[in-house]
C-alpha positions in Angstrom: 97.4 22.1 -1.5 95.8 18.8 -2.3 92.7 19.9 -0.4 92.4 23.0 -2.5 92.7 21.0 -5.7 90.0 18.6 -4.5 87.7 21.6 -3.8 88.4 23.1 -7.3 87.9 19.7 -8.9 84.6 19.3 -7.1 83.4 22.7 -8.2 84.5 22.0 -11.7 82.6 18.7 -11.8 79.4 20.4 -10.4 79.6 23.2 -13.0 80.0 20.7 -15.8 77.1 18.6 -14.5 74.8 21.7 -14.2 75.8 22.9 -17.7 75.3 19.5 -19.3 71.8 19.1 -17.6 70.8 22.6 -18.8 71.9 21.8 -22.3 70.0 18.5 -22.3 66.8 20.2 -21.0 67.0 23.0 -23.6 67.6 20.5 -26.5 64.6 18.4 -25.3 62.3 21.4 -25.3 63.5 22.5 -28.7 63.0 19.1 -30.2 59.5 18.9 -28.6 58.4 22.2 -30.0 59.7 21.3 -33.4 57.8 18.0 -33.4 54.6 19.8 -32.4 54.9 22.4 -35.2 55.6 19.7 -37.8 52.7 17.5 -36.7 50.3 20.4 -36.6 51.3 21.6 -40.1 51.0 18.2 -41.7 47.7 17.3 -39.9 45.7 20.5 -40.5 43.3 21.1 -43.4 42.7 24.3 -45.2 39.1 25.7 -45.5 38.9 24.9 -49.2 40.1 21.3 -48.6 37.4 20.8 -46.0 34.7 22.3 -48.2 35.7 20.1 -51.0 35.6 17.0 -48.8 32.1 18.0 -47.6 30.9 18.7 -51.1 32.0 15.3 -52.3 30.4 13.5 -49.4 27.1 15.3 -50.0 27.2 14.5 -53.7 27.8 10.8 -53.0 24.9 10.7 -50.6 22.5 12.4 -53.0 23.4 10.5 -56.2 20.5 8.0 -55.9 18.1 10.4 -54.3 18.3 13.1 -57.0 17.2 10.6 -59.7 14.3 9.5 -57.6 13.2 13.1 -57.0 13.2 13.8 -60.7 11.2 10.7 -61.4 8.6 11.7 -58.8 8.4 15.2 -60.2 7.7 13.8 -63.7 5.1 11.5 -62.3 3.3 14.3 -60.4 3.4 16.5 -63.5 1.8 13.7 -65.5 -0.9 13.1 -62.9 -1.7 16.9 -62.7 -2.0 17.1 -66.5 -4.3 14.0 -67.0 -6.7 14.3 -64.1 -8.8 17.4 -63.7 -9.1 18.5 -60.1 -12.2 19.8 -58.5 -12.0 23.6 -58.0 -12.0 24.7 -54.4 -14.6 27.4 -54.9 -17.0 25.1 -56.8 -20.3 25.5 -54.8 -21.6 22.1 -56.0 -19.0 20.3 -54.0 -20.1 21.8 -50.7 -22.7 20.4 -48.3 -25.9 22.3 -48.0 -27.3 23.0 -44.6 -30.8 22.6 -45.9 -30.2 19.0 -46.8 -32.3 16.4 -44.9 -30.5 14.8 -42.0 -31.4 11.3 -41.0 -31.9 10.5 -37.3 -30.1 7.4 -36.3 -30.7 5.6 -33.0 -27.6 4.5 -31.1 -26.9 0.7 -31.1 -25.5 -1.0 -28.0 -22.6 -3.4 -28.6 -21.9 -6.3 -26.3 -18.4 -7.5 -25.8 -17.7 -11.2 -26.2 -16.7 -13.0 -23.0 -15.6 -16.6 -22.6 -18.1 -17.8 -19.9 
């Protein structure tokens, strides 16, 4: 009879060990999945939040440039209004093929050498 009790006690201890290990593994997996879901929810951005961040970054980068562009546009407008430009179709501005061409003889150039 003591041998039978020893066998039953051994099976009982093995069953408790297997059940406790299974419970610990399941609890670990459950905790791991919960921590992943919490971290992904808190670390993600919505589309509107991302667009807002990008819009603010672009506005900050262009604050100085936009003022300079406006100044340059005003300066170009002033220059265009004060100086008359030569019309592209004005025949007096073109070269005439009948004009006299001067013949120029080539000149040889010697290089300086330290001799």
